[in-house]
N, C-alpha and C positions, 0 to 999 in steps of 0.2 A: 504494500500499500504505500503510496506517495501522499507526502503532507507538508504544509508550511507551516513552521512555527513563527509567529508574529512576534520576533524579537530580534533586537541587535545587541544584546548582551551574551557575549561569548561564553561567560560561566554558566549561565541557565541553559544554553544551548548544548554545552558539553553533558551538563547533568542530565538533560532529557534524552540526549542521543544513548547515553549509557543505559538508561532505564527501557529504551525502546529499539533494540537491536535489529528487530526485525521490519522495521519501517523504513522507508527511503524519506529521511527527514532533513529538510533545509530549513535553514534561519532565512531572515530577509535578505541579507547580503549575499548569501549562497544563491539564493534565487535570483539575484539581479534585481531585488527591490530596493532602491535606495530612498528610503523614506523613514521619518521619524514621526511616528504616529501620535498626536498629541493624546495626552491622557486627561480628559476633561472631566471625567467621572467624579462623584463625591464616595463612591464606595469601590471597593475592590471588583465587586460584580459587574458595574457599569463600565469599569475602565476595560477588563478582559473582553466584555463584549463589544465595545467600541473598537477595539484593535481587531478582533476576529472579522467584525462586519466590515471594516474599512478594506481588510485585505480581500475578503470573499466578493464584495461589490464590486472592487476594481479590478480584480485579477480572475475571479470566477474559479478559485482553486478551493479545494478542502483544506481547512487550516484550522490550527486553534492558537489561541493568545491566554496569557496568564496575567493576573496583577497578585502581587504579594505584599503583605503589610506586617509589620512587627506591631503588636498591640501589647502595651505595658499597663499592667491593672492599674497602678497608681496615679498613672498619667491619664486615666479615663480613656485607655485604647489609643493614646497616640504612641508612636508617630502615624500608626495605620496606614491609610491610603497615601499619605505623604512621606512615607518610610525613605523612599529613593532621595527626596529633595528636602528632607527634614532640615539640614543646616543652612537651606537658601537654594536659589536656583543654579548656581554654578558650584555646589558642594560636590565632593568625593565620598567614598565610604568612609574614609578616615574622619573627615568633617562632622559627618553624621554621628559617628561612633563617639567623638569628643563631646558633641553637644550632649548626647544620651546619658554618658557616664556622669557629665557635670551635673545635670538635671536631677541625678539618682544619688548624689554624693553623699547626701545625709539621710537617704532613706533605706529603712530596713526591709520594707516590703519591696522585692525585686521580681515578683511573679510577672510573667510575659508569655505572650504565645506568638508564633508565626502562623499565618493563614495565608493559603494560595487559593485563588479561585481561577479553573481553567475554563474558557469557553470554546466549544468546539462546533464549528459548523461544516457538518459533512452532508453534501448534496443538497445545500440549502437549509437543512435543519439545524437548530441550535440546541446546545447540551452543555450543562452546567456542571463541574465537578469541584467539590472542595475537599482541601486537606489543612490539618491542625496540628500543630506540634507545641505542646506545653512546656514550659522550663522556667529559666530565670537568668536575668542579666546580672554577669559577673562584675566584680569590682575593676577589674583590669584586663588587657587583652591576653588571651591564651591560644596558642598555635598560629600557624602561618598560611594555611590552606583556606579555601573557599573564599567567599566575597562577602561585601555589606556588612551586616552585624554578627557574621558567623565567629569571630573571635571573641564577642563578648556575650554569646547567647549558649547556654547549656542546658539541653533538654533534660526534662525530668526522668529519673532514674538512671542516669549516666553521669560518669565522673570528668567526661572531656568537653570542652566547647565543640560546636559545628566545625571549627577551623582547626581541631586537633585529629578530627575522624577522617577515614578515608573515604573518598567518594562515593564507594560502594555502600560503606556503613552509613553515611549520612543519607543516601537515598531511600535505605531501608525504613529510616522513621521519621524523615524531615516531611514538613507541610508540603512542599511541592512533591516530594517522593509519592506521598500518600494520595494526592490528588492524582497524579499521573497514574497509580497502580488502579485507581477507579476509571481513569480513561482507557488504559489497556483492557480493563475487564470488559467494558462497554464496546470497545472496537472488535475483540474477540467474539462477543455475543452476536454482533452485526454480521460478522463473516460467516458465522455458522448458519 
């Protein structure tokens, strides 16, 4: 099966390709689609749908898109839908992590969860899949792998941050990994 994953994020593409070895999967750049789709939604669901609909309506190909947010309990779910731009419009992963660590400096409650929503458009029909990974925000960076908030997020029941795990181990339990597993189950049922 051929599919476009509506992302320009090389890290996300690598994670999802590992989880979908039987699919001919291309990111936007690999597919020759040089566009940065604006994420104007106010929820993760809306942003995933916006990106998938944009690709399907413009190129007419089966595709999926995701949006992911880190939701910190004591911050009432922030940064949430603004996770990628938490420290401002031209920020990077490090800026976002630094802002979050500073905001939680004097907090004892460090509970958080990552949530991913995937919107699949298959032959014109839309389907949504969600994955959630609960955990906590660490006091400092741990590990060098992964991306985004991975060095400061430790999933519940584990001693390592996402950035200290192998990609395979992370995919087994992560928000995106869980959403992708639901997507895979769905595609397998459609095939049979």
